[in-house]
DRENDREN-291134 format. One record per residue: residue number from 1; x negated, y negated, z of N, C-alpha, C in turn. Coordinates in steps of 0.2 Angstrom, whole numbers. Atoms other than C-alpha are relative to their C-alpha. Layout:
   seq      nx      ny      nz     cax     cay     caz      cx      cy      cz
   NUM       X       Y       Z       X       Y       Z       X       Y       Z
...
This chain:
   seq      nx      ny      nz     cax     cay     caz      cx      cy      cz
     1       4       1      -5     188    -317    -293      -6      -5      -2
     2       5       5       2     175    -331    -292      -6       3       2
     3       7      -3      -1     157    -329    -292      -2       0       8
     4       1       0      -7     157    -334    -274       2       6       4
     5      -3      -6      -3     168    -320    -269      -4       6      -2
     6       4      -6       3     158    -308    -280      -7       0       4
     7       6       1      -4     142    -314    -271       1       2       7
     8      -1      -2      -7     150    -312    -254       1       8       1
     9      -1      -7       0     156    -294    -259      -7       4       0
    10       7      -3       1     138    -290    -265      -3       0       7
    11       4       0      -6     131    -296    -249       3       4       6
    12      -3      -4      -5     144    -287    -239      -2       7      -1
    13       2      -7       2     140    -271    -248      -7       1       2
    14       7       0      -2     121    -274    -245       0       1       7
    15       0       0      -7     124    -277    -227       3       7       3
    16      -3      -6      -2     135    -262    -225      -5       6      -2
    17       5      -5       2     121    -251    -235      -6      -1       5
    18       5       0      -5     108    -258    -223       2       2       7
    19      -2      -2      -6     118    -255    -208       0       8       0
    20      -1      -7       0     122    -237    -213      -7       3      -1
    21       7      -3       1     103    -234    -218      -3      -1       7
    22       3       1      -7      98    -241    -200       3       5       4
    23      -4      -5      -4     111    -229    -192      -4       7      -2
    24       3      -6       2     103    -215    -202      -7       1       2
    25       6      -1      -3      86    -219    -197       0       1       7
    26      -1      -1      -7      91    -221    -179       2       8       1
    27      -2      -7      -1     100    -204    -181      -6       5      -1
    28       6      -4       1      84    -196    -188      -5      -1       6
    29       5       1      -6      73    -204    -174       3       4       6
    30      -3      -3      -6      86    -197    -161      -1       8      -1
    31       1      -7       1      85    -180    -170      -7       2       1
    32       7      -2       0      66    -180    -171      -1       1       8
    33       1       0      -7      66    -184    -152       3       7       3
    34      -3      -6      -3      78    -170    -148      -3       6      -3
    35       4      -6       2      68    -158    -159      -6       1       4
    36       6       0      -4      53    -163    -150       1       2       7
    37      -2      -2      -7      61    -161    -133       2       7       0
    38      -2      -7       1      68    -144    -139      -7       4       0
    39       7      -3       1      50    -139    -144      -3       0       7
    40       4       0      -7      43    -145    -127       4       4       5
    41      -3      -4      -5      56    -136    -117      -1       7      -2
    42       2      -7       2      53    -120    -127      -7       2       2
    43       7      -1      -2      35    -122    -124      -1       1       7
    44       0      -1      -7      38    -124    -106       2       7       2
    45      -3      -7      -2      49    -108    -105      -5       5      -2
    46       5      -5       2      36     -98    -115      -6       0       5
    47       5       0      -5      22    -104    -103       2       3       7
    48      -3      -3      -6      33     -99     -88       0       7      -1
    49       0      -7       2      36     -82     -96      -7       3       1
    50       6      -2       0      18     -80     -99      -3       1       7
    51       3       0      -7      13     -85     -81       3       6       4
    52      -4      -5      -4      26     -73     -74      -3       7      -2
    53       3      -6       3      20     -59     -85      -7       2       2
    54       7       0      -2       2     -62     -81       0       2       8
    55       0      -1      -7       6     -62     -62       2       7       1
    56      -3      -7      -1      16     -46     -63      -5       5      -2
    57       5      -4       3       2     -38     -73      -6       1       6
    58       5       0      -6     -11     -43     -59       2       4       6
    59      -2      -4      -5       0     -36     -46       0       7      -1
    60       0      -7       2       2     -20     -55      -7       3       0
    61       7      -2       0     -17     -19     -57      -2       1       7
    62       2      -1      -7     -20     -22     -38       4       6       3
    63      -4      -5      -4      -6     -10     -33      -3       7      -3
    64       3      -6       3     -13       4     -45      -7       2       3
    65       7      -1      -2     -31       1     -39       1       2       8
    66      -1      -2      -7     -25       2     -21       2       8       1
    67      -3      -6       0     -15      18     -24      -6       5      -2
    68       6      -5       2     -31      26     -33      -5       1       5
    69       5      -1      -6     -42      22     -18       3       4       5
    70      -3      -4      -5     -29      30      -7       0       7      -2
    71       0      -7       3     -28      45     -18      -7       3       1
    72       6      -3      -1     -47      47     -18      -2       1       7
    73       1      -1      -7     -48      45       1       3       6       3
    74      -4      -6      -3     -35      58       4       1       6      -5
    75       0      -6       5     -38      70     -11      -2       6       3
    76       2      -6      -3     -46      82       1       5       2       6
    77      -5      -1      -6     -31      82      13       2       8       0
    78      -2      -7       0     -25     100       8      -6       4       2
    79       5      -4      -2     -42     107      10      -2      -1       7
    80       1       1      -8     -44      99      27       5       4       4
    81      -5      -4      -3     -28     106      32      -1       7       1
    82       1      -7      -1     -32     123      28      -7       2       4
    83       6      -2      -4     -49     122      37       1      -1       7
    84      -1       1      -7     -42     116      53       1       6       4
    85       0      -6      -4     -37     133      59      -6       4       1
    86       7      -3      -1     -55     139      56      -3      -4       5
    87       3       4      -5     -61     125      67       3       2       7
    88      -3      -3      -6     -48     131      80      -3       6       2
    89       2      -6      -2     -54     148      79      -7       0       2
    90       7       1      -3     -72     143      81       0      -2       7
    91      -1       3      -7     -67     133      97       2       6       5
    92      -2      -6      -5     -58     149     104      -6       5       1
    93       6      -5      -1     -73     160     100      -5      -3       4
    94       5       3      -4     -85     148     108       2       0       8
    95      -2      -1      -7     -74     148     124       0       7       3
    96      -1      -7      -3     -73     167     125      -7       3       0
    97       6      -4       0     -91     171     122      -3      -1       7
    98       3       0      -6     -99     176     138      -7      -4       0
    99       6       4      -1    -114     166     145      -6       4       2
   100       6      -4      -2    -125     181     149      -5       0      -6
   101       5       0       5    -141     184     140       1       3      -6
   102      -2      -3       7    -135     196     127       4      -4      -5
   103      -4       3       4    -122     185     121      -3      -7      -2
   104       3       7       1    -133     169     121      -2      -1      -7
   105       2       1       7    -140     172     103       7       0      -4
   106      -6       1       4    -122     175      97       3      -7       1
   107      -3       7      -1    -116     159     105      -4      -5      -3
   108       4       5       3    -130     149      98       1       0      -8
   109      -2      -1       8    -126     156      80       6      -3      -1
   110      -7       3       1    -108     152      82       0      -7       0
   111       0       7      -1    -111     135      89      -4      -4      -6
   112       3       3       5    -123     131      75       4       0      -6
   113      -4       0       6    -111     136      61       6      -5       2
   114      -5       4      -2     -97     127      71      -2      -8      -1
   115       2       7       1    -107     111      72      -1      -2      -7
   116       1       1       7    -112     112      54       7      -2      -4
   117      -6       1       3     -94     113      49       3      -6       2
   118      -3       6      -3     -88      99      60      -4      -6      -3
   119       4       6       2    -102      87      54       2      -1      -8
   120      -2       0       7     -98      92      35       7      -3      -1
   121      -6       3       1     -80      88      38       1      -7       2
   122       1       7      -2     -84      72      47      -2      -5      -5
   123       3       4       6     -94      66      32       5      -1      -5
   124      -5       0       5     -79      69      22       6      -4       2
   125      -5       5      -3     -68      57      33       4       3       5
   126      -4      -3      -5     -61      69      46      -2      -2       7
   127       1       3      -6     -59      62      63       4       4       5
   128      -4      -3      -6     -53      70      80       4      -6       3
   129      -4       5      -3     -38      61      87      -1       1       8
   130       2      -1      -7     -43      58     105       6       0       5
   131      -5      -1      -5     -31      64     118      -3       2       7
   132       3      -2      -7     -35      65     137       6       2       4
   133      -5      -2      -5     -26      73     151       2      -6       4
   134      -3       6      -4     -15      61     161       2      -6      -4
   135      -2       5       4     -13      50     146       8       0      -1
   136      -7       0       1       5      44     143       2       3      -6
   137      -2      -3       6      15      54     131       3      -5      -5
   138      -3       4       5      19      45     115       2       4      -6
   139      -2      -5       5      30      54     102      -2      -2      -7
   140       3       2       6      22      44      88      -7       2      -1
   141       7      -2       1       5      50      92      -1       7       2
   142       1      -7      -3       8      67     100       6       5      -2
   143      -6      -5       1      18      83      97       0       4       6
   144      -1      -3      -6      25      90     112       2       7      -1
   145      -2      -7       1      25     109     113       5       2       5
   146      -4      -2      -5      33     111     129       0      -5       6
   147       0       4      -6      37     103     146       0       4       6
   148       1      -4      -7      32     110     163       1      -5       5
   149      -1       5      -6      36     103     180      -7      -3       2
   150       6       4      -1      23      90     184      -3       2       7
   151       3      -2      -6      11      95     197       0      -5       6
   152       0       5      -5      11      78     205       5      -5      -4
   153      -5       4       2      24      64     203      -3      -5      -5
   154       3       5       4      12      52     194      -2       3      -7
   155       1      -3       7      10      65     179       7       1      -3
   156      -6       0       4      28      64     174       0      -4      -6
   157       0       3       6      30      60     156      -7      -1      -3
   158       7       1       2      11      61     154      -3       7      -3
   159       3      -6       3       0      74     145      -3       4       6
   160       3      -4      -5      -5      88     156      -5       5      -3
   161       5      -4       3     -14      99     144       1      -1      -8
   162       1       0       7     -20      99     126       0       7      -3
   163       0      -7       3     -16     115     116      -4       0      -6
   164       4       0       6     -23     110      99      -2      -8      -1
   165       2       6       1     -33      95      94       4      -3      -6
   166      -3       3       6     -26      82      82      -6      -3      -5
   167       5       2       5     -35      76      66       2      -5      -4
   168      -2       5       5     -35      61      55      -5       1      -6
   169       5       0       6     -42      60      37       1      -8      -2
   170      -1       8       1     -46      41      35       4      -3       6
   171      -5       3      -5     -32      32      44       6       4       0
   172      -6      -4       0     -19      45      40      -1       6       5
   173       0      -6      -4     -15      58      53       2       6      -4
   174      -2      -6       4     -15      75      45       3       6       5
   175      -3      -4      -5     -11      85      61       0      -4       7
   176      -1       3      -6      -4      78      77      -3       5       6
   177       2      -4      -6     -12      84      94       6       3       3
   178      -5      -3      -4      -1      97     102      -1       1       7
   179       1       1      -7       2      94     120       5       3       4
   180      -5      -2      -5      11     100     136       0      -6       4
   181      -1       6      -4      19      86     145       4       2       7
   182      -3      -1      -6      25      84     163       7      -2       0
   183      -7       2       0      43      84     167       2      -3       7
């Protein structure tokens, strides 16, 4: 081999070496970009997970807070339900006490106790469900005890008499009004 051929071979080897090094550098750059892109995508996924978890936790806090408020507002529901028959008994007693002079003191005493009980229960959130005679019967708001023939045609399907008052505690009905409806 001549010197020229050896020089060409050396140049060829150097060129091949340079080309392979350039390819390796390009591969490293591509690998670095893909590593960076991978890290960016992982970061994006983690941020998304964090935001979802944070939103879920906020919803949980809001829901439990709302449930707690409802629990506090209706915590006395059982006590109220047990006192409703006492209110009914007071109303019956007041309707049966005579209006003569001897019973006047008794009536005033019973009325005083009744009013005090009603005002105390109202302070705790108890409200009377208003039902009037002649009002249209609604199965969602009334409890029908019985049906009787309507005295007039316009009272068919309407409330004729209220047997027991209905009560709400806050916005929840704890006892529906018991009514008689016309048939």
